[in-house]
N, C-alpha and C positions, 0 to 999 in steps of 0.2 A: 641188552636190547630192550627189555621191559622198562629198565630205568630211563633209557633214552626216549621211549615212546611217552612215558609219563611226563618227562621234561618238555617234550614237544607239545603235548596236550595242554600243559600248564601255560606255556608261552602263548599258545593260540588263544586261550581264554583271556589272558592279560591283554593281548593285542586287540581282541574284539572289544573288551571293556574300555580300553583307552580310546579306541576309534569311536565308540558310542558316546563317550563323554565329550570328545572333541567335537562331534557333530552337534551334540546338544548345545555346547557352548557357542558354536559359530552360527547357529540358527537364530536369526533376529526375532524378537518377540513380536507377535502381531499387534497392530494398533488396537487399543481398546474399542469395543463395539460402539460405545458412546461417541468416540471421536470420529469413527467411520460414518456413523449416522449423521453427525453434524456436518461433516465434510460434504455429504450428499446434499444437505439442505443449503449449504453455502454455494455449492455449484448451481443449484436451481435458482438461488437468489441472484447470482451473477447473470444468469440467462434472463431472469425477469427484468433486470436493469437494462436489457437491450444489447448485451454483448453477445455476438455470435459465437457459437461453440468453437469455431475454428480459431478464434482469437484467444482462447483460454489456454494458458500454459500451466502445467502441473509442476510445482517446484517445492518438493518436500512438504513442509507444514503449511504451505500457502499456495494460492492460485495467483497468477499474474495475468492481467489483460492490458491490451494496448501498450505493452512494454513498461508502463510506469505506474500502474494501479495494482495495489496489493490487497488480497483478501485472505486473511488467516483462516485456516480450516476450522479453527475453534471459535470464530467470531460469533457474536450474538446477532441473530437475524432480526432486522426490524419487523415488527408485527404488521406493518401496513404494506408489506411487499409480498402479497400472496398470489399475484397474477401479473403477467406482462402488461406493460403500459405502452401506449402508442401516442404519437403526437403530443407528447408532453415534454434544463440542462443541468439538473442536479440529481442526487440519488433518491430524493424523497425523504431522506432521513438526515436531520441536522443536529448540531450540538445543542443541548438543552439550554433553557433560559438562564440557569445559574452558571453553568460551566462556560458559556460563551463569554462571560464577563471577564474571565481570566484563564486563558488557555496556556498552560505552563509548558514551556519547551526546555528540555534538558539537552545540552550540547555535549555529545560524546567527545572524549579527548581526541579522537580521530578527526574531528571537524573544527577544532579550535582555530586552526589556521584560516578558516573562512568565517570567522566570527563577524567581520565587517559585512560580508555578504548576507549572512543570516539576519543581522540587525537591519539591514536595508530592506530585506523581504518583510520582516515583521512591521517595520515602519509603514510600508505600503498598505497592509491590511488594516493597521490600526488607525490610519488617516482617512479611511473611507467615510465620507459625510453620512449622517443619519444612520450610522451603524453603531451598535453597542458591543460589537465583536472586538475583543482585545487579546493579543498574545503577549506573553512576557517570558524572559529567560530566568530559569531557576538553576541553582547549582547543586541542589540535593533533592532527593525524593521527598514527597510524592511529585510526580509530574504527569502530564497528559500526552506529550509527544516526545519521543526520543529521535534525535537526528544524528545519524552516523554515516561514516564513509563505508562504501562497499563496492567492490569491483563487480560491476553489472555487465561487463563485456562492451565491446565496441558498439556504438550507436544508441546506447541508453544512458541518458544523463542522470536520471534520478527516478525514484519510485516513492509513492505515498499511499497510505491506507485511507479508506473512507471511514466516516464516523460509524460508531456502533454503540447501541445502548445509551444514546444521549451524550456520549463522550466523543471528543475529536479522534480522528484516526490516529492510532498510537505510534506509528513508525514512519519515518522518512529516511530513505536511503539515498545518498548522493554519491555518484561515481566520480569522486574528487579528481583522480588522476586524468580521467577522460575530459573533464571540463576545465582543467587547469589552464589550458591554452586559450580559452574563451575570454572575452573582455570581462571586466568587473560586472558591468551591467548585465551581461548574459549569464554569468554565474549566479548573480543574485536573482535573476529571472527564473532560473531552474528551481532554486529553493522556494521562491514565492509561488511558483506553479504547483509544486508538491504540497505546500501548505494549503493551497486551494482545494486539492483533493481531500486533505484531512478535515476540511470543513464542509465537504459534500459536493463540490463543483465537479461536474463532468467536463469532458472536452467540448468546447464551444462548437468546434467543427466536427462533431461526432459523425454526422451523416457522410461527410466527405472522406472520412477515414474508415468507413465500413461498419460502424455500429448500427444496429438495426432500429433502435429507438432510444429516446432519452426523455426526461421529465422537464418540461419548461418551467422556468422560474416565472410565477404569475406576473404578467405584464412586461416581461423582458424576454422577447423571443427573437428568433432569426439568427442568421450568421453574423459574424463580426470579425473582419480581417485584422482588427486592432486588438482583439482579445488576448490577454496574457494566458488564458486558459485553453488556447488552441493547442491541440496535440500534434506531435511529429515535427516540432519546430525547434528542437534542441540546438542552441548556438545561433539561431537566426530569427527567433520570434520576437514579439513585442516585449519590451523590458519594463513597461509600466502598465498598471491596470487601466483598461479602457473605461470609457464612460459607462458602457453597458455592464462591464465587470463590476463597477462600483454600484450601479443601480441594482444589479441582481444581489449583491451583498446586503445592501440596505433593505431590500425586500425580505430576505431570509433572516437577517439579524438586526 
């Protein structure tokens, strides 16, 4: 009997030890305090840009607003964005004078089947009169923008990041299977639109789609039904940059 009791006690200790180890192994490590603090700053930055809190989606290591604009939680916050701005259609932060001359795009293997659409989108931005902004394709690192395929669910054609620290937004996601049935011009339009976010452009129709404020490009204001940067027009929007799109690009770049 004594022997059995000792055996039972030993097994109980082993069981508790295993359970404790398993619990420790399965518990996810908390995010570093620095990451949490920066995420809070990014959240405030998003609100300062005029996006209502109701439009902000928490998605792992990033925030998403208006379905197609990505803010990484570890992004560098522009120093000039300390307070909300009103009556002002870009982020207030642009690609710097050196980097704008050659914004390098790396096409992930998942997007090579849409290389023609990507080239068409690049050609539009590169052809804007009075602008020194230039995009180019590179096949190796370093690069400024990665464009890749990602399943973003129904209703979302693509997503792009805003500029940070003087560099273009670093990522464009294209919902390739979702836009596959669109015309060539509309597929290229989606890519061109997301590149527009990477160089700072907000949605031209920001007020109509519920954003509370945006920053006017100096001298180029008002709504524009022909703008390729209008949001919520996946598969049906303008397929070429409007005159106002071009004017705004020339002002910024």
